[in-house]
Residue, then its C-alpha position, 0 to 999 in steps of 0.5 A: m204646523k202654525t207659526p208666529y209668522d203665518t199672519a205676516l206670511r199671508m199678508q205678504q202673499r196678498d201683497v205679492d198677488a196684488a203686485k202681480v195683478a198690477i203688473a199685468a194691468a200695467a203691461e196690458r196698458v203699455a201694450a195697448l198704448e204701443q198698439e195705439a201708437g202704431a195705429l196712429a203712425e199707420r193712419a198718418r202715413e195713409e193720410r200723407v199719401l192721400a194728401h198728395a192726391l187731394p187738392f186741399d190742405s191737410d197740414l192741420w190734420l197732420a199737426r193734430a195727428k203728430h200731437q196725438q202721437a206725441r201724447v200717446a208716446a208720452e203716455a206709453e213712456a209713463a206707463r213703461g216707467r210705472l211698469a218698471q216701478l211695479r216690477e221693482q216693488a214686486q221683486e221687493a215684496f217677493g224677497r220679503l215673502r221668501a224671508i218670512e217663509t224661511a223664518a217660518q220654516r226655521y221655526r217649524d224645524e226648531q219646533a220639530r227638533a225640540l219635539e224630537a229631543a223631548e221624545q228622546a229624553a222620555i225614551d232615555d228616562i224610560a230606559a234608565a228607569r228600566f235599567l235601574h229597576d233591573r239592577k235593583r232586582m239583580m241586587v236583591k237576588a244576589g244579596 
């Protein structure tokens, strides 16, 4: 049964779906940044070990690696913040979706009750008309 809430329901469902996609993309971004940070840390450890064995200075490379690690860590933190924000927005969108679904279901229930009441009223009218018709016939026979 169509309801006046169907359009709003479809729009809100699209918002929820878009939020799911955005959350998945943000979660992938966070995972990629964390993996990149781990790889950078591992590479820095390897380079420090190699730096002790080699006769030249690697301080510049290590400084650049630390700068890159700090940049990736900052990006990961920003991505985690964005992910948290997206999850909050998705939760709100889902709550709005449930509220609209509840209103639509209430509308359907009210329409069904109204239809049932109309059907019952029609049945009552037919029964009352039959009763009056039978009573009238009985009065004609008796009188």
